[in-house]
C-alpha positions in Angstrom: 184.1 143.5 157.3 182.5 143.4 160.6 180.7 140.9 161.8 176.9 141.9 162.5 176.5 140.9 166.2 172.6 139.3 167.2 172.1 142.0 169.8 172.1 144.2 166.2 169.2 142.9 164.7 167.1 141.8 167.2 165.6 143.9 170.4 166.7 143.4 173.5 163.2 142.5 174.9 163.9 139.5 173.1 167.5 138.6 174.0 166.7 136.5 177.1 167.4 133.5 178.5 167.0 130.6 176.2 164.9 128.5 178.8 162.2 131.5 179.3 160.5 130.5 176.2 156.9 131.5 177.9 158.4 134.4 178.6 159.2 134.9 174.7 155.8 133.8 173.8 153.9 136.5 175.9 156.3 139.0 174.5 155.8 138.1 171.2 151.6 138.0 171.7 151.8 141.4 173.1 153.7 142.4 170.2 151.5 141.4 167.8 147.8 141.7 169.8 147.3 145.2 168.6 148.3 145.6 165.4 146.9 141.9 164.4 144.6 140.6 166.7 142.4 143.5 167.3 141.7 144.9 163.7 140.6 141.1 163.0 138.3 141.0 165.7 136.5 144.5 164.8 136.1 143.2 161.3 134.2 139.7 162.6 132.5 142.3 164.7 131.4 144.3 161.9 130.2 141.4 159.7 128.4 140.2 162.6 126.5 143.5 162.9 125.7 143.4 159.3 124.2 139.9 159.4 122.3 140.8 162.3 121.0 143.7 160.5 120.2 141.9 157.5 118.1 138.7 159.5 116.4 141.9 161.4 115.7 143.2 157.4 114.4 139.8 156.3 111.9 139.0 159.4 110.2 142.5 159.0 109.6 141.8 155.5 108.0 138.8 155.9 106.1 139.9 158.6 104.8 143.0 156.0 104.1 140.3 153.5 102.4 137.6 155.8 100.1 140.9 157.1 99.0 141.8 153.3 98.4 137.9 152.3 96.3 137.6 155.2 94.4 141.0 154.3 94.1 140.9 150.7 94.3 137.4 149.7 91.6 135.7 148.4 89.5 133.2 150.3 89.2 129.6 149.2 85.7 130.2 149.3 85.6 132.8 146.6 88.6 131.5 144.6 87.0 128.1 144.3 83.2 126.8 143.7 82.4 124.3 145.8 78.9 122.5 145.2 77.9 119.5 147.7 78.2 115.8 145.6 74.4 115.6 144.7 72.4 112.1 145.2 71.9 110.8 141.9 69.9 107.8 141.7 70.9 106.8 137.8 74.5 107.2 138.7 74.4 105.8 142.3 77.4 105.8 143.8 79.7 106.3 140.7 79.3 110.2 141.3 81.5 109.5 144.3 85.7 109.5 143.9 87.4 106.3 144.7 88.7 106.8 148.2 92.3 105.0 149.5 92.9 104.7 152.7 96.5 103.5 153.8 96.4 101.8 157.3 100.2 101.5 158.4 100.9 99.0 161.5 104.0 97.6 163.3 103.3 95.1 166.2 100.2 96.6 167.3 98.0 93.8 168.4 95.6 96.3 170.4 94.3 98.5 167.8 94.6 96.6 164.9 90.9 95.7 164.9 90.0 99.2 166.0 91.5 100.7 163.0 89.9 98.6 160.5 86.8 98.4 161.8 86.8 102.7 161.9 87.9 102.8 158.3 85.2 100.2 157.3 82.7 102.2 159.1 82.9 105.7 157.1 79.8 106.9 155.7 81.2 106.5 152.1 80.0 104.4 149.5 81.7 100.6 150.4 82.0 100.2 146.4 84.1 103.2 146.1 86.4 102.8 149.3 89.3 100.9 149.5 91.3 100.2 152.3 95.0 98.9 152.6 96.5 97.6 155.9 100.2 98.5 155.2 101.4 95.8 157.8 105.0 95.3 158.7 105.0 93.9 161.9 108.0 91.4 163.1 105.5 89.0 165.3 103.7 86.0 163.1 100.7 85.8 165.5 99.4 89.9 164.6 100.3 89.0 160.9 
């Protein structure tokens, strides 16, 4: 039986010296680039095109929805019946809801008096107003 020579199995273009590895890698790259890499890149381009088209269609759809809502949606004045709180002598300030005001602070020596004073000066019945000062200051002089 005759021995099989490596020259019969490996194309002549691969039979360069073993030291020229960059040349062999360049040749392998040229051989696989066309049948493998180019179709993968084309597939990626088509996928990106489809995703861009979907994004465009979503933006157009949302724009149409926003325009329709702005045109045909009921205004809050028509949806809700709004009436001012009437001053009732018999009920006094119990006709008003209790309001909680929270004032967060952290080492704010310059503005704590202004903030608390502004909250106390609101035009709301004082027995229906709760003011909380949330002080996380690290300076004991401010606390």
